[in-house]
C-alpha positions in Angstrom: 16.9 -10.5 0.4 13.2 -11.6 0.4 11.0 -11.1 -2.6 7.4 -11.7 -3.5 5.4 -11.5 -6.7 1.7 -11.1 -5.9 -1.2 -11.4 -8.3 -4.6 -10.8 -6.7 -7.9 -9.0 -6.8 -8.1 -6.0 -4.4 -11.3 -4.1 -3.4 -11.6 -1.2 -1.0 -14.5 0.0 1.1 -15.0 3.2 3.2 -16.8 2.2 6.3 -17.9 3.6 9.7 -16.8 2.2 13.1 -20.4 0.8 13.5 -20.1 -1.0 10.2 -16.7 -2.3 11.2 -18.0 -3.7 14.5 -20.8 -5.6 12.7 -18.8 -7.0 9.8 -16.0 -8.0 12.2 -18.3 -10.1 14.2 -19.0 -12.1 11.1 -15.4 -12.2 9.9 -14.2 -13.7 13.2 -16.5 -16.7 12.6 -14.7 -17.6 9.4 -11.2 -16.1 9.4 -8.3 -16.0 11.9 -6.0 -13.3 12.9 -3.1 -12.7 10.6 0.4 -13.5 11.7 1.0 -9.8 12.2 -2.5 -9.1 13.5 -2.0 -5.4 14.4 0.7 -3.3 12.9 1.7 0.3 12.3 2.2 0.7 8.5 4.3 3.4 6.9 4.2 3.8 3.1 6.6 6.2 1.5 5.6 6.9 -2.1 8.1 7.9 -4.8 7.2 10.2 -7.6 8.4 12.9 -10.0 8.6 16.6 -9.0 5.2 17.0 -10.8 3.6 14.0 -9.1 3.1 12.2 -12.4 2.6 8.7 -11.0 0.1 9.8 -8.4 -1.8 11.9 -10.9 -1.9 8.9 -13.2 -3.5 6.9 -10.3 -6.1 9.7 -9.6 -7.0 9.9 -13.3 -7.4 6.1 -13.5 -5.7 5.5 -16.8 -5.7 2.1 -18.5 -2.3 1.3 -17.0 -0.9 2.6 -13.8 1.9 1.7 -11.5 3.3 3.0 -8.2 6.7 2.8 -6.5 6.7 2.8 -2.8 8.7 1.8 0.2 6.8 0.1 3.0 8.0 -0.4 6.6 6.4 -1.3 9.9 6.8 0.2 13.3 9.5 -1.6 15.3 10.7 -3.5 12.3 14.1 -2.8 10.7 13.2 -3.8 7.2 11.9 -1.9 4.2 9.9 -3.4 1.3 10.5 -1.7 -2.1 7.3 -2.4 -4.0 6.2 -1.8 -7.6 2.4 -2.0 -7.8 0.8 -2.3 -11.2 -2.8 -2.3 -12.3 -4.5 -2.8 -15.7 -8.0 -1.6 -16.1 -10.5 -4.1 -17.7 -8.3 -7.2 -17.2 -9.9 -10.0 -15.2 -11.7 -7.8 -12.6 -8.8 -5.4 -12.3 -6.2 -7.7 -10.8 -3.2 -6.0 -9.0 0.3 -7.1 -9.5 2.9 -6.4 -6.8 6.6 -7.1 -7.1 8.8 -6.4 -4.1 12.2 -6.9 -2.5 13.2 -6.4 1.1 16.2 -4.5 2.4 17.3 -3.0 5.8 16.4 0.6 6.7 20.1 1.5 6.7 20.4 0.2 3.1 17.3 2.1 2.2 18.8 5.3 3.5 21.8 4.7 1.3 19.6 4.1 -1.7 17.6 7.3 -1.2 20.8 9.3 -0.7 22.2 7.9 -4.0 25.0 6.1 -2.3 24.1 2.8 -3.9 21.6 1.2 -6.2 19.0 -1.6 -5.5 20.9 -3.8 -7.9 24.0 -3.5 -5.8 22.1 -4.2 -2.7 20.4 -7.2 -4.3 23.7 -8.6 -5.4 24.9 -8.8 -1.8 22.1 -11.2 -0.7 20.5 -12.5 -3.9 18.3 -15.6 -3.4 16.5 -15.9 -6.8 16.6 -14.4 -10.3 13.4 -12.4 -9.4 15.4 -10.5 -6.8 17.7 -9.0 -9.5 14.9 -8.5 -12.0 12.7 -6.5 -9.5 15.8 -4.5 -8.3 16.6 -3.7 -11.9 13.0 -2.5 -12.5 13.1 -0.3 -9.4 16.5 1.3 -10.4 15.1 1.9 -13.9 12.0 3.7 -12.6 14.0 5.8 -10.2 16.7 6.8 -12.7 14.5 7.1 -15.9 11.7 9.2 -14.2 13.8 10.9 -11.6 11.7 9.5 -8.8 12.3 10.5 -5.2 10.3 10.2 -1.9 7.3 12.6 -2.0 4.5 11.5 0.4 4.6 9.4 3.6 1.3 7.8 4.6 0.9 6.2 8.1 -1.9 4.1 9.6 -2.8 1.4 12.1 -3.8 -1.9 10.4 -5.8 -4.8 11.7 -5.7 -7.9 9.5 -7.4 -11.3 9.1 -6.7 -14.2 6.8 -8.6 -17.2 5.4 -8.2 -20.0 2.9 -7.2 -19.6 -0.7 -5.3 -16.3 0.0 -8.3 -14.4 1.3 -7.2 -11.4 3.4 -9.2 -8.6 5.0 -7.7 -5.6 6.6 -8.9 -2.5 8.4 -6.8 0.7 8.3 -7.5 3.5 10.8 -5.9 6.6 12.3 -4.5 7.6 8.9 -2.1 10.5 8.8 0.5 11.8 6.3 3.2 14.3 5.6 5.1 15.6 2.6 8.1 16.9 4.4 10.7 15.3 6.7 10.1 12.0 4.9 11.8 9.5 7.2 10.1 6.5 8.7 10.4 8.0 12.2 7.4 9.6 13.8 6.9 13.3 13.1 5.1 15.9 15.2 3.5 17.6 12.2 1.6 14.7 10.7 -1.7 15.7 9.1 -4.9 13.8 9.9 -6.4 12.0 7.0 -10.1 11.7 7.7 -12.2 14.3 9.5 -15.6 12.7 9.2 -17.4 9.6 10.6 -16.5 7.5 7.5 -12.9 7.0 8.7 -12.0 3.4 8.2 -10.7 1.7 5.0 -11.5 -1.9 4.7 -9.6 -3.8 2.0 -10.4 -7.2 0.6 -7.6 -9.2 -1.1 -8.4 -12.5 -2.8 -6.9 -14.8 -5.4 -10.3 -16.3 -6.3 -14.0 -15.8 -5.7 -15.2 -13.9 -2.6 -17.0 -16.2 -0.2 -20.8 -16.0 -0.2 -21.1 -15.4 3.5 -19.0 -12.3 3.2 -20.9 -11.0 0.1 -24.2 -11.4 2.0 -23.0 -9.6 5.1 -21.5 -6.7 3.2 -24.8 -6.4 1.2 -26.8 -6.4 4.5 -24.6 -3.7 5.9 -24.6 -1.7 2.7 -20.8 -2.0 2.3 -20.0 -1.5 -1.3 -16.6 -1.3 -3.1 -15.3 2.1 -4.1 -12.4 3.2 -6.2 -10.1 4.8 -3.7 -6.4 5.6 -3.4 -5.0 6.8 0.0 -2.1 8.6 -1.6 -4.4 9.9 -4.4 -6.7 11.6 -2.0 -3.7 13.1 -0.2 -2.4 14.4 -3.5 -5.8 16.0 -4.3 -5.8 17.7 -0.8 -2.3 19.0 -1.2 -3.1 20.3 -4.7 -6.1 22.2 -3.3 -3.7 23.7 -0.6 -1.3 24.5 -3.4 1.4 22.4 -1.7 2.2 20.4 -4.8 
């Protein structure tokens, strides 16, 4: 079982295809393609029946966390991730703790046939594995969490030195029924306007000057934005939540 504890600054930008083309020309001068340069990402968010966790994210409280399962097209692994953010602490760093299991194990977990602690015990590598698994089990049981919204998109990613990573998410879609990682024929389109790309910047330190200058030139500015939060707001307007 693989685990990672990640502490980093994350910034999001909503950009057009024209802005992407221009910023990408500069990025390719300094960064290289990630190991998984292009991928189909599927994020399955857990929440209460009242969507308390997602509502917390939308309201931007001082402390917020999410529980999600992430998988990739053509990959038989699922990452169970706890994402935590504290407002006003060191430029809003994000903390992500995760463990990896197989899709079949994930199905057992969702169907209440096992716990993540039991799965972690089968292939434990570090103490962190058990601790993170314990936290996930606690969140699921204490809050009654279950899969609620599945978000899908195509990701293009680049990486540099000191943990710098830049990604572009396009072709976003979602559904809140039939929540398996297989493709569905009733997925809803996320964006319907020309600002339809999410650029994310992740860094463990300062953002390089060349990138700051280029984003300023292209009028690319950070925005507070949550994919699942926007979906929740749309579903609420449709009275589907």
